[in-house]
Structure formats: structure tokens, C-alpha cells
N, C-alpha and C positions, 0 to 999 in steps of 0.2 A: 505608420508602422508596416514593415514587409511581411510577405507571407512566405514562410519557409515551406519546403516541398520534401516529402519522403517517398522515394521511389524504389521498385524492385529493379534489379539491372539484368536478371537472367531470364528464366522462363517461368516466373512466379515461385510461390512457395518459399521465398527467401527469409521469411520471418518478420514481415513488416509489421504484423500485428503486436508482437512482443516489443519491438523498439518504440512504436508509437505509444504504447502503454508506458515504457520507460521513461520517454520524453514529455509524456501529457503534463505532468507537473510544471513543467517550464512554459505552458502555453494556456491561453484562455478559451482557445477554440481549436477543434479539430475537425476537419471537412473531408468528407469523401467526394471525389470529383469525376468517377467514371466506373464502369462495370456494374455487376449486379450480383446475384446470389451465386454465381459461379465462382466467385472469389471465397477463400476461407482462410480468415486470419485467426491464428490459435494464440491464446493468451494463458499463461499458467502462474498462479500464484496462491499462496496460504493453503497448498494442498488441493485447489480447484483447478479444473480446465475448463475453459470457455472457447467456443468456435464462433467467430462472428462472419456473417456472410454479406449483409448489407449495412449494418450499423457500424459508424466509425469506431475506431480501437480506443477512443478516448471515453467512452461511455461510463467506464469504471471509476472515474474520477467524479463526484458530485458537484464540483466546482467548475467543471469544463463544458462549454457549449459545444454540442456535437451536431453537425450540419450534413445531411444527406443532399448533395447538390444536384442540379439540373442535368448533369451528364451521367448520373447514375440511374440504372432502370430497376424497377421495383415490382416484386410479386407480393401482393398483399398477405397472402396466406404464410409465405416463407418469412416475411418481416414481422407478423404477428407472433408465430411461432418462436422466432428467435427472441422477441421481447419477453415473451412468456416465460422462456428457459432461463433469461438473464434474472427475472424477478424471483425465480424458483431458487436460484443460486444465491440469493441474497445481494445481487448486484443491483445496479439502477433499473428502474422499470420504465425509463424513456421520459421522465420529466425535464431532461437536460438535452432532449433530442427534437431537432427541427428539420422538417422535410420541405423540399423545394416543390411547388406546385408545378413547375416544369418538368420535373422528372418524369419519364415515361413508364408506362404501366406493361407489365408482361401478362399477357392473356392465357388462359388456359389453352386456347388454340395456338399460341406462339410455342407452347411446349411440345404439342402434336406436331407441329410443322418442323421443329427441330429434329424430333425423332424420325419423321419421314424423310426429311432430307439426308439424314445420317445413313438410314436404311438403303436409301437409293443409292448412296456412293459406294456401298459395298466394301472392298478392301481399300478402297481410296478414302476411307472417312477420315474426318479431321480429328475425331476424339473428343467430340463435344460432351459438356456436362449434361446436355438435355435439359438445361433450365429454360431454354426459349430465348437465349441472349441474342443469337444472330438474327432470328426473325424479327425480335423486338427492335434492333437497330436497324433492320431493313425497312421495316414500317415508319420508322423515325425519319430517316433519309428520304424515304418515298413519300412522306407527307401524310401518311395514313394512320399514324399511331394516336393513342389516347394518352393523356397526361394525368397525373395525380389531380390538378386543378379541375380537370372535366368531370370528376366525380360527382361535384357539387352542381353541375349544369342540369336543367330540368330535362334535357334530352338525352342524358347519358346513357340510359338503358337502351335507347334506340341506337345510338353509335355503336356502343358495344356489339348489339346483335348484327348490325350491318358488317362490322368489321369481322366479327365471329363467323358468319356466313360465308364471307370472302375467303377467310382462311380454309373453312370446310371444303370449298370448291378446290382450292390449291391442293389440298391433300389427297383428293381424289385422283389428280393429275400423276401423283407420285405412287398411285397403286397400293396405297398404305391403308390398311384397315385400322381405324382408331379404336374401334370396340375391343380389340385384344390388347391393347396397350394401357398400362397403368401409370398414372402420374403420382409418384409418392405413395404407391399402395392402394391407390383409389381409381376407380373408374372415371372416365372423362366427365361424365354426368355429375357425380359426387364431388369431384375436386371443383368443378365449374359452380356448383351450389355453395361450396365453401369459400371459393373465391369472391363471389358477388357479396356474401356477408362480410368478409373481411375488406372489401373496398369500401363499404358503408363504414366499418371502423376506422380505416384508415382517415377518412374524411373528418374524423373526430380529433385526429392528432393535430400537433402544432405545425400547420402548414404555413409556408412563408414564400413571398418573392425573394428567392435566395440570393439573386444578384444584388438587389438594394439592401438586404439583411447583412450580407457579408461586407459590403463596401462601408456600410455605416459602422461596423465593427472595426474596420480598418482606420476609418477616420476618429474612432474613439481611441485608437492607440492599443487595441487588443493585440495580443500575440496569438497568431494564427498559424497552424500547421496542416498543410493539405495531404491527405493520404492517399496514395494510389493503391490500385489492386491488381492482379495478376503481375506480369513482368515486362520490361522493356522489349524484350526479344519476341514477345506476343503482340506488339503493336500492329495495328492493321495497316499502317504504311510502312513502318521500318522493322517489322518482325519477319520470320521466315514464311512469308506468305506462300500458298494460302494456309499453313498450318498456324494460324494466329487467332486471336479474339477478334471482336467487332467493334473495338473502340480504340482510341488513342491512349495507350497506357504511359506514354512519354510525357516528358514536361509540357508539351503543346496542349495535351487535355486538360491541364489545370485551369488555363484561362478560359477555355470554352465550356469546361465542366462546372465552373463557379461563376462565371461572369465577372472575372476580375482583369485588369490590365497587365500586360506583359512587364511594365516597369515597377509593379508591385511584387514581383518575384525576389525573394531574398536567397538564403541559403538552400541549396539543393543537396540533399543527402541521399547517398544512394546504397542501396543494401545488397549483399551478395552473399553466398554461401562458400566455404573453404573449398567446396567442391561444387558439381552441378548436378541438377536433376531436371528432369522434364516428364510431364504426363501427357499422354497421348501421342499422336503421330508427328512427324517432322524430323529435320535434320538435326543430328546430335553428334559432332565430329569425336568427342571425347568419352563417348558412351563405353562402359565396361559391361562384358558379359560373362566376367568370371567371378571367383569367390570374392575378389575385392570389392566389386559392384554390388555384391550381395550383402557383404559386411556394412557397406555404407547404407543400404536399404534398411537393413535390421537395426544398426546402432543409431542411425538418424530418424528412425521410425517414418521412413519415407513412403507414406500412403496418403493419397489426396484427402484433404480434410473436408472437401465437398462430396467427393465421388467414393472415397475408400479405395481408388485404384492404385496398385503399386507404382511407384514413380521410377522412371529410369535413371540410373546413376553414373556419374562418370566423373573425371579429373576436372579440376578448374581450367577454365578457357580464358586466357588473358586476352586474345584478339577479340572475342566476342564481348568481354568485360569492358574492353578500350571502346568498343564501338557504342555500347551504352552509356559510358561515361561523356563520349563526345557529342552525342546527339541530345544529351539531357543537360550538359553543361554542370556536371557534377562538381561540387565543392568540397565534399567530405565523404568518406566511405565508412561503412559499418560492416564488418565480418561477422557471419553467423556459423553457427554450427561448427566451430572449431575443435570442439570436444570429441565430434563423431570419428576423427581420423586419428585419435590418440594413440591407438594400438599400432599404427603402421610403421615398419621398419623405414620405407623410403615413401616419399610423396612425389607424385609426378605433377607438373603443371605445364599445360600446352602454352608455348609462346608463339608459335606461328604455325601456318598449314603447309603441307606439300600438295600442290595441285598439279598433277602431271609432272613436268620437269622442273616447275617453278616453285620457290619458296616465298608464301605471301603472308602478310600480317593484317590483311583486309577480308571482311566477309564478301564473297562475290555476288553478283546480282541475283542469281538462283542457286543457293547452296543445294537444293534439292537435285540440282540436274548434273552435278559433278562431284566426285568423291574427294573429299578433304581429309588428308591424312594428318594427324597431330603431329607437331614437332616439340617434343618434350624436353624440360629440363627437370632434373632430379634433385630432390633436397631431402636431407635426412630428417626422419620423424624423431619425435621427442619421447615416445613410449612412456609417457607420464600422464596421469589423470589431472589434466588441466582445471577441472572443477575445484579439486582440493588444493592444487598449486596455486591458483588464483585467490582463494581464500586465505592462504598462507603468506601471499605476497612474494611468491617464489617462483615465478613462471621460468620453465626451462629455456635455455639459451637457444636451441633449435626452434622453438616455437616462436620465439621473438625474431629470430632470423626469417622464418617463413612469412611473417607479417611484414618485416622490412624488405623481402623480396618483392611481395605484391605491390607495396607502396611505390617500389622503384620502378616496376614494370608498368604501372598505371600513372604515376606522377602526381596521385592523389592521396592526401594523408588519411590514413584509417584512424578515426577517432575513437570507435567503440569496437569491443571484440566480445561476442557472446561464447560463454564458457559452459552454457547448460541452458534447459528450457525455462528455468523460473525467471521472473523479471529482475531477481537479485543477482543473477549469475551474469554479471557484465564487468568487463575489464574496461575501464575508462582511461584512455591513454592521454 
């Protein structure tokens, strides 16, 4: 049995959580393969809203095995808080959750390092979520990190203290005062005390050697869905560097983040919005600074589910979408938030860029270094509430024409279209 993969194709926030939740009944296993609590997957059903940061989005199905893979990084405090909120909301309490022993730990000092680094960059800051993501992956690749399985080691406290002290020395070089910085509203000392308590709690969870665990599930013929976090255009290698995250958000991250062979990859499902959004700094060719951009932000509730920051909004960018489709080998598409653009008379879609005197359809090596002016095609809007129209089975012709237009420009079929935030608001094509 192959492993299907679900990926975001833009700068994150595409709606992956909802689609994983919709698809979960078709799978026995949902596995997160990269990223950490900088992700925020929002799921709405039965009048309730949940935001998942570390836990796979299949957690709401009691019959689904959920795996946090070795490529994910974990803050025990955030994971504990997340599970507690799920149990308060009558969701699963984690009985169907398995965590890789090889997943790396985000230390409190990683979060201090993140804040110190952003502070030092000044106006050139990346727009980090300040969750300690970058410093944790730096320690991982530098072979200094601590992993979930290390918590059970008799010398864990000693190793923790050594790494902590090394971080504090680095923070001094940034001329950053940690005493004035709060972590989730707590002083560093208070957060560290809580972190050590929750690390002990994490050691009581269902910890597995996830590479053996998931390959055994494959041999059993289980249906597995690998769930990505962030978006392909934030990939450390293929995103708009340096305004990227610190992990591989593309298809390559599935194999290294779960321990499965490339030949096990099956269907690749790519998710995108009917427009574009981005949080933080970095190039954004189709960004809107007018009332249309503000309308998209308001109607789409475009505020970061992790940080609460307002998202930058703009028109759909076909060259960027095709780039993500290419590097991921996407076999089918899911369009999200089509209902957000209901009220527009006309909809613009970028199909190329003007770079100087040249018209191009490829993202250049450094999109930060040159101005890319979008070349737009204009389509008529549908001026119809597609949530109601979808329920009645009478979607407007202009709406269907927009979907067909994107299919033609990408060469990939759109199988699902989201017409609202609830899990039930899906048009299956």
C-alpha cells in the first residue's frame, strides 16, 4: 500500500487541516512529517473550531492512527496545551497519537535564540513566529540537538543543562536581554520550569521508533496520508530564501521526515487558495494594497492561526503555483476559499511576470533582487453565494469557468473545491 501526501502549494495557510479532516475517513493513518508549532491547521465542525499546531489533523477520528514523525520538532509545553484543549472540546485526548522518539525537542532557550536573532536583524527580519523553529533545526543539523527519546536517558538533565548554557552564551553575543522577554506570557525561568515538567509528561506518551512503526503499517496494507505543514514556497531549499521556514515542506520532506522509501509515495494532493496570502516578510508579486486586498483579508479571516498577525493578500499566482506543482509532482489539486471572492465583479489571475523588458513564467533565482510585475488575465466574477449555491447543486457558470481556467493553466485536475470553512462545505468534482 502506498503513502498519499497532502501538501500546501503556496506560502502556507492554504487550509490543509480542513482537507486532512475531510479525507481522514478514507485513511487508517495520518502522519505529520515536518515543521513544528509554527504551523496552525484550523478545523471547524459542529459549531466548534480547533487549531492544531503539532498534532496531525486526523486526531478527530477515533479510528485513525496519528503519528508525529521524526521530521517534526516538538515543544512539550505547546503539545500538552494542545492536547488539553482538544480533550476540553470533547475531541480525542491522544489515545490514538504516536510520537517518534527521533523527533527533536524545542528548548526554552531555542525560543530565546529565535527572539534574539529576529531582534538583531532589525528591518531585515524574516517574520519568525518566535516558536524556536530555526534554532532547533540548526541544532539538529549541527548535531547538538536533544530528541524525544533522550528524555528517558539517565543523563538527560545534564545534557539539557549543557545545551541550555551554550544557548545562553550565544544570546549574549546578540546583546539581547532575556530577562525582558516573555515566552507565552511567562518569564524564561517560569517557562523553563513548566517545560521540564512537560518533558517528563511527554516521556509517558506513546513513543515509537516511527520509521519501523510506519513501515510496518505499510506492510499491513494500511491506508496512510502524510500531512505537510507550512507551504511549498516556504521550503528551505526551494522557497523564497531567506524568507522561508527551516525544513523541507515539499515532497522530499516526506521520506526524510517519516523514514519511508520514495517508491512508497502514491497520490500527491496539492492545496491552494483561490487567491494568495503570505505572513511575514518576503517577495509577493501579486500582493494587493487596496480595498480588494482588505476585503480578502476580512472575508477570508486572514489572520495567522499561530501568531494572529494579519496576512498579506493578493491575486492567484499561476507561475508560483506551477512551480510548486512541478517540484512536488502533484497529481491532483484542491482549491480552498473560493467563497471569499464571491462578491467581486472581476477576478484577476497572474499568468506570467514582466521582469524588465522580458515576459517570464518562471520564478527567478532571487525574486527578492528584482521587481516582478504580474501579467494578469481577467475573468468575470460570479456575484453569488457559492456556499448556498453548492448546497442547492446550482453553481454559477462563471464559478465553474474559473475552476476550469486554473485547471487549464496548471494541467492538473481540481478534485475538491472548498465553499466554506466547515468540513461539510466541499464540492466534490
